[in-house]
N, CA, C and O atoms as a GROMACS GRO file, in nm:
protein
  284
    1UNK      N    1   8.681   4.830 -19.713
    1UNK     CA    2   8.797   4.912 -19.678
    1UNK      C    3   8.908   4.887 -19.780
    1UNK      O    4   8.937   4.773 -19.817
    2UNK      N    5   8.967   4.994 -19.822
    2UNK     CA    6   9.078   4.986 -19.917
    2UNK      C    7   9.211   4.998 -19.843
    2UNK      O    8   9.221   5.074 -19.746
    3UNK      N    9   9.311   4.925 -19.888
    3UNK     CA   10   9.444   4.934 -19.828
    3UNK      C   11   9.512   5.060 -19.879
    3UNK      O   12   9.521   5.083 -20.000
    4UNK      N   13   9.560   5.142 -19.785
    4UNK     CA   14   9.634   5.263 -19.819
    4UNK      C   15   9.782   5.228 -19.838
    4UNK      O   16   9.846   5.275 -19.932
    5UNK      N   17   9.834   5.145 -19.748
    5UNK     CA   18   9.974   5.108 -19.758
    5UNK      C   19  10.018   5.020 -19.642
    5UNK      O   20   9.938   4.983 -19.556
    6UNK      N   21  10.147   4.988 -19.642
    6UNK     CA   22  10.205   4.903 -19.539
    6UNK      C   23  10.328   4.973 -19.484
    6UNK      O   24  10.405   5.033 -19.560
    7UNK      N   25  10.346   4.966 -19.355
    7UNK     CA   26  10.469   5.013 -19.291
    7UNK      C   27  10.538   4.891 -19.233
    7UNK      O   28  10.479   4.816 -19.156
    8UNK      N   29  10.662   4.873 -19.269
    8UNK     CA   30  10.737   4.757 -19.222
    8UNK      C   31  10.839   4.803 -19.119
    8UNK      O   32  10.928   4.883 -19.149
    9UNK      N   33  10.825   4.752 -18.998
    9UNK     CA   34  10.916   4.782 -18.890
    9UNK      C   35  11.006   4.661 -18.867
    9UNK      O   36  10.991   4.559 -18.934
   10UNK      N   37  11.097   4.672 -18.774
   10UNK     CA   38  11.193   4.565 -18.748
   10UNK      C   39  11.124   4.431 -18.722
   10UNK      O   40  11.167   4.329 -18.776
   11UNK      N   41  11.019   4.430 -18.641
   11UNK     CA   42  10.955   4.304 -18.605
   11UNK      C   43  10.805   4.301 -18.632
   11UNK      O   44  10.739   4.202 -18.601
   12UNK      N   45  10.750   4.409 -18.691
   12UNK     CA   46  10.606   4.416 -18.717
   12UNK      C   47  10.578   4.478 -18.854
   12UNK      O   48  10.660   4.551 -18.909
   13UNK      N   49  10.461   4.445 -18.906
   13UNK     CA   50  10.412   4.506 -19.029
   13UNK      C   51  10.277   4.567 -18.997
   13UNK      O   52  10.188   4.500 -18.944
   14UNK      N   53  10.260   4.695 -19.030
   14UNK     CA   54  10.134   4.765 -19.008
   14UNK      C   55  10.070   4.788 -19.144
   14UNK      O   56  10.131   4.846 -19.233
   15UNK      N   57   9.946   4.742 -19.158
   15UNK     CA   58   9.869   4.767 -19.280
   15UNK      C   59   9.768   4.875 -19.245
   15UNK      O   60   9.695   4.864 -19.146
   16UNK      N   61   9.763   4.980 -19.328
   16UNK     CA   62   9.673   5.092 -19.304
   16UNK      C   63   9.560   5.085 -19.406
   16UNK      O   64   9.583   5.077 -19.527
   17UNK      N   65   9.438   5.088 -19.355
   17UNK     CA   66   9.318   5.083 -19.438
   17UNK      C   67   9.244   5.216 -19.429
   17UNK      O   68   9.252   5.285 -19.327
   18UNK      N   69   9.175   5.253 -19.535
   18UNK     CA   70   9.085   5.368 -19.527
   18UNK      C   71   8.946   5.316 -19.491
   18UNK      O   72   8.907   5.207 -19.532
   19UNK      N   73   8.873   5.395 -19.414
   19UNK     CA   74   8.734   5.361 -19.381
   19UNK      C   75   8.656   5.491 -19.366
   19UNK      O   76   8.714   5.598 -19.355
   20UNK      N   77   8.526   5.480 -19.365
   20UNK     CA   78   8.443   5.599 -19.352
   20UNK      C   79   8.461   5.668 -19.217
   20UNK      O   80   8.430   5.786 -19.203
   21UNK      N   81   8.511   5.595 -19.119
   21UNK     CA   82   8.533   5.653 -18.986
   21UNK      C   83   8.680   5.690 -18.962
   21UNK      O   84   8.718   5.719 -18.849
   22UNK      N   85   8.762   5.688 -19.066
   22UNK     CA   86   8.904   5.722 -19.053
   22UNK      C   87   8.992   5.601 -19.076
   22UNK      O   88   8.942   5.491 -19.102
   23UNK      N   89   9.122   5.620 -19.067
   23UNK     CA   90   9.214   5.509 -19.093
   23UNK      C   91   9.199   5.397 -18.990
   23UNK      O   92   9.167   5.422 -18.874
   24UNK      N   93   9.225   5.276 -19.034
   24UNK     CA   94   9.226   5.158 -18.949
   24UNK      C   95   9.362   5.091 -18.968
   24UNK      O   96   9.420   5.095 -19.076
   25UNK      N   97   9.411   5.029 -18.862
   25UNK     CA   98   9.545   4.972 -18.862
   25UNK      C   99   9.540   4.825 -18.821
   25UNK      O  100   9.477   4.790 -18.721
   26UNK      N  101   9.606   4.740 -18.897
   26UNK     CA  102   9.621   4.599 -18.863
   26UNK      C  103   9.769   4.574 -18.838
   26UNK      O  104   9.854   4.615 -18.917
   27UNK      N  105   9.799   4.509 -18.727
   27UNK     CA  106   9.937   4.482 -18.686
   27UNK      C  107   9.962   4.332 -18.697
   27UNK      O  108   9.882   4.251 -18.650
   28UNK      N  109  10.073   4.296 -18.760
   28UNK     CA  110  10.112   4.155 -18.772
   28UNK      C  111  10.262   4.144 -18.749
   28UNK      O  112  10.336   4.242 -18.759
   29UNK      N  113  10.306   4.022 -18.717
   29UNK     CA  114  10.449   3.997 -18.708
   29UNK      C  115  10.506   3.987 -18.849
   29UNK      O  116  10.430   3.976 -18.946
   30UNK      N  117  10.636   3.991 -18.861
   30UNK     CA  118  10.700   3.973 -18.992
   30UNK      C  119  10.669   3.836 -19.051
   30UNK      O  120  10.671   3.818 -19.172
   31UNK      N  121  10.639   3.740 -18.964
   31UNK     CA  122  10.606   3.605 -19.010
   31UNK      C  123  10.460   3.593 -19.052
   31UNK      O  124  10.419   3.488 -19.102
   32UNK      N  125  10.382   3.699 -19.033
   32UNK     CA  126  10.243   3.700 -19.076
   32UNK      C  127  10.140   3.670 -18.969
   32UNK      O  128  10.021   3.664 -18.998
   33UNK      N  129  10.183   3.651 -18.844
   33UNK     CA  130  10.089   3.623 -18.734
   33UNK      C  131  10.018   3.753 -18.695
   33UNK      O  132  10.082   3.853 -18.663
   34UNK      N  133   9.885   3.751 -18.698
   34UNK     CA  134   9.805   3.867 -18.665
   34UNK      C  135   9.816   3.899 -18.516
   34UNK      O  136   9.799   3.811 -18.431
   35UNK      N  137   9.844   4.025 -18.485
   35UNK     CA  138   9.852   4.071 -18.347
   35UNK      C  139   9.726   4.149 -18.310
   35UNK      O  140   9.668   4.128 -18.204
   36UNK      N  141   9.684   4.239 -18.400
   36UNK     CA  142   9.563   4.320 -18.378
   36UNK      C  143   9.506   4.356 -18.514
   36UNK      O  144   9.580   4.379 -18.610
   37UNK      N  145   9.372   4.361 -18.523
   37UNK     CA  146   9.308   4.385 -18.652
   37UNK      C  147   9.222   4.511 -18.650
   37UNK      O  148   9.142   4.532 -18.560
   38UNK      N  149   9.240   4.593 -18.752
   38UNK     CA  150   9.157   4.709 -18.782
   38UNK      C  151   9.130   4.800 -18.663
   38UNK      O  152   9.015   4.833 -18.632
   39UNK      N  153   9.238   4.839 -18.597
   39UNK     CA  154   9.228   4.930 -18.483
   39UNK      C  155   9.206   5.072 -18.533
   39UNK      O  156   9.261   5.112 -18.636
   40UNK      N  157   9.125   5.148 -18.459
   40UNK     CA  158   9.114   5.290 -18.484
   40UNK      C  159   9.235   5.361 -18.425
   40UNK      O  160   9.318   5.298 -18.359
   41UNK      N  161   9.246   5.492 -18.447
   41UNK     CA  162   9.363   5.564 -18.398
   41UNK      C  163   9.374   5.561 -18.246
   41UNK      O  164   9.483   5.544 -18.193
   42UNK      N  165   9.263   5.578 -18.176
   42UNK     CA  166   9.267   5.575 -18.030
   42UNK      C  167   9.307   5.438 -17.977
   42UNK      O  168   9.381   5.428 -17.880
   43UNK      N  169   9.259   5.333 -18.041
   43UNK     CA  170   9.295   5.197 -18.000
   43UNK      C  171   9.444   5.172 -18.027
   43UNK      O  172   9.513   5.112 -17.945
   44UNK      N  173   9.491   5.218 -18.142
   44UNK     CA  174   9.632   5.202 -18.176
   44UNK      C  175   9.719   5.274 -18.073
   44UNK      O  176   9.818   5.219 -18.026
   45UNK      N  177   9.681   5.396 -18.038
   45UNK     CA  178   9.756   5.473 -17.938
   45UNK      C  179   9.758   5.401 -17.804
   45UNK      O  180   9.862   5.394 -17.739
   46UNK      N  181   9.643   5.348 -17.762
   46UNK     CA  182   9.634   5.281 -17.632
   46UNK      C  183   9.712   5.150 -17.627
   46UNK      O  184   9.776   5.120 -17.527
   47UNK      N  185   9.707   5.072 -17.736
   47UNK     CA  186   9.768   4.940 -17.736
   47UNK      C  187   9.912   4.937 -17.786
   47UNK      O  188   9.991   4.852 -17.743
   48UNK      N  189   9.946   5.030 -17.876
   48UNK     CA  190  10.080   5.032 -17.937
   48UNK      C  191  10.130   5.176 -17.946
   48UNK      O  192  10.146   5.227 -18.057
   49UNK      N  193  10.156   5.242 -17.833
   49UNK     CA  194  10.193   5.383 -17.836
   49UNK      C  195  10.319   5.413 -17.918
   49UNK      O  196  10.327   5.517 -17.983
   50UNK      N  197  10.417   5.324 -17.915
   50UNK     CA  198  10.539   5.348 -17.992
   50UNK      C  199  10.512   5.344 -18.142
   50UNK      O  200  10.562   5.428 -18.217
   51UNK      N  201  10.433   5.246 -18.186
   51UNK     CA  202  10.397   5.238 -18.328
   51UNK      C  203  10.316   5.360 -18.369
   51UNK      O  204  10.338   5.418 -18.475
   52UNK      N  205  10.222   5.399 -18.284
   52UNK     CA  206  10.139   5.516 -18.312
   52UNK      C  207  10.227   5.639 -18.334
   52UNK      O  208  10.209   5.711 -18.433
   53UNK      N  209  10.321   5.662 -18.245
   53UNK     CA  210  10.409   5.779 -18.257
   53UNK      C  211  10.493   5.772 -18.384
   53UNK      O  212  10.511   5.873 -18.452
   54UNK      N  213  10.544   5.655 -18.417
   54UNK     CA  214  10.624   5.640 -18.538
   54UNK      C  215  10.542   5.669 -18.663
   54UNK      O  216  10.590   5.733 -18.756
   55UNK      N  217  10.418   5.622 -18.664
   55UNK     CA  218  10.330   5.643 -18.780
   55UNK      C  219  10.290   5.789 -18.790
   55UNK      O  220  10.296   5.847 -18.899
   56UNK      N  221  10.251   5.849 -18.680
   56UNK     CA  222  10.200   5.986 -18.682
   56UNK      C  223  10.309   6.090 -18.706
   56UNK      O  224  10.282   6.192 -18.769
   57UNK      N  225  10.428   6.066 -18.659
   57UNK     CA  226  10.534   6.164 -18.676
   57UNK      C  227  10.619   6.137 -18.799
   57UNK      O  228  10.698   6.221 -18.841
   58UNK      N  229  10.603   6.018 -18.857
   58UNK     CA  230  10.684   5.984 -18.974
   58UNK      C  231  10.828   5.956 -18.938
   58UNK      O  232  10.915   5.958 -19.026
   59UNK      N  233  10.855   5.931 -18.811
   59UNK     CA  234  10.991   5.906 -18.765
   59UNK      C  235  11.011   5.758 -18.741
   59UNK      O  236  11.035   5.714 -18.628
   60UNK      N  237  11.002   5.681 -18.847
   60UNK     CA  238  11.015   5.537 -18.834
   60UNK      C  239  11.161   5.494 -18.821
   60UNK      O  240  11.187   5.384 -18.774
   61UNK      N  241  11.254   5.577 -18.860
   61UNK     CA  242  11.394   5.542 -18.851
   61UNK      C  243  11.437   5.453 -18.966
   61UNK      O  244  11.365   5.439 -19.065
   62UNK      N  245  11.553   5.394 -18.953
   62UNK     CA  246  11.609   5.311 -19.059
   62UNK      C  247  11.547   5.173 -19.068
   62UNK      O  248  11.572   5.100 -19.164
   63UNK      N  249  11.465   5.135 -18.969
   63UNK     CA  250  11.411   4.999 -18.968
   63UNK      C  251  11.269   4.991 -19.023
   63UNK      O  252  11.202   4.890 -19.003
   64UNK      N  253  11.222   5.094 -19.090
   64UNK     CA  254  11.084   5.090 -19.145
   64UNK      C  255  11.084   5.152 -19.284
   64UNK      O  256  11.165   5.239 -19.316
   65UNK      N  257  10.990   5.104 -19.365
   65UNK     CA  258  10.976   5.161 -19.499
   65UNK      C  259  10.829   5.162 -19.537
   65UNK      O  260  10.754   5.072 -19.498
   66UNK      N  261  10.788   5.263 -19.613
   66UNK     CA  262  10.651   5.272 -19.660
   66UNK      C  263  10.645   5.208 -19.798
   66UNK      O  264  10.723   5.243 -19.887
   67UNK      N  265  10.551   5.115 -19.816
   67UNK     CA  266  10.536   5.048 -19.944
   67UNK      C  267  10.396   5.077 -19.994
   67UNK      O  268  10.298   5.060 -19.921
   68UNK      N  269  10.385   5.122 -20.118
   68UNK     CA  270  10.254   5.149 -20.177
   68UNK      C  271  10.179   5.018 -20.196
   68UNK      O  272  10.234   4.919 -20.244
   69UNK      N  273  10.052   5.020 -20.160
   69UNK     CA  274   9.968   4.901 -20.175
   69UNK      C  275   9.936   4.879 -20.321
   69UNK      O  276   9.915   4.974 -20.396
   70UNK      N  277   9.933   4.753 -20.361
   70UNK     CA  278   9.897   4.716 -20.498
   70UNK      C  279   9.756   4.664 -20.499
   70UNK      O  280   9.717   4.585 -20.412
   71UNK      N  281   9.678   4.706 -20.597
   71UNK     CA  282   9.540   4.659 -20.610
   71UNK      C  283   9.535   4.527 -20.681
   71UNK      O  284   9.426   4.472 -20.700
   0.00000   0.00000   0.00000
């Protein structure tokens, strides 16, 4: 899986991966503690509905930024 990018929120960092079955999302705290690993979209919606909505609508607000992944 290749990293597409990172979304940084006030208290969480979401890493987005590409996969043959669609995007996968890993959620961690700002301190680096893993909360959830490689969730599919349905899992992300079920476990983190607010994050899902922010990612899907692009309405992260002033507390998030998209950073291009470096290889």
